[in-house]
N, C-alpha and C positions, 0 to 999 in steps of 0.2 A: 912862310912855307904853307903849302896846302896839304890836304890829307894824302893825296897821291904821292907827293914828294916824300912825306913822312913815312909812308908805307915802303916805298922803294928804298930809302936810305936804311931803314930798320931791317928790311928783308936782306939787303946786300950785306949789311954788317954782320948778320947771322949766317951768311953763306948759303942762303936758301934761294933756289931758282924760282922764276915766275911760274914755271910749270908745276913745281913741287908745291908751292904755296896755293896756287889755284886748285890743284887736286885736293889738298887737305881742307880747303875752305868749301869746296863743292861748287866752284864756278869755273868757267873756261879760262884758259890762259889769255885769250883775246879780251875777255871782260876785265881781267886783272890789269892787262896792259892799258886799257882805256881808263881805268881808275887811276893808275899810276901817272898817266899823261894828263889827267885832269879833265878828260872829256866826258867822263861818267862819274857819278857819285855812288858809293855803295849804299845799299839799304842798311838799316840799323842792324838787322840780323847778320848780314854779310860783314859789316864793320865790326860787330862783336866777335865774330868767328876769326876775322883777320887779326884782331888784337890778341885773341887767345893764342893763335898760332905763332904770333910774334912776341909772346910773353910780355905784353904791355897792356895798359888800360886804353879804353877808347879815347879818354881825354888826351892821352899822349899822342895818339894818332891824329886827332883833330886839332892838336896844338892848343888846347884850352888850358889857360892857367888854372892851377888848383884853386878851388873855392869859387870859381866862376861858372862851373858846369850846371 
């Protein structure tokens, strides 16, 4: 899985819409859509804020096994 898929799966499991997450992170819904589709990568700052909003670590979003970050 890539970061976009991880974000989408986690967002949907929490019942959060793309619009809601994008607004809370401070990006456009179109940008979030591109991140979830894998056509854009989030900056570290945006990735950190997405992780915060989804109650997870950046490692979980990037699918990095613990101890290898």
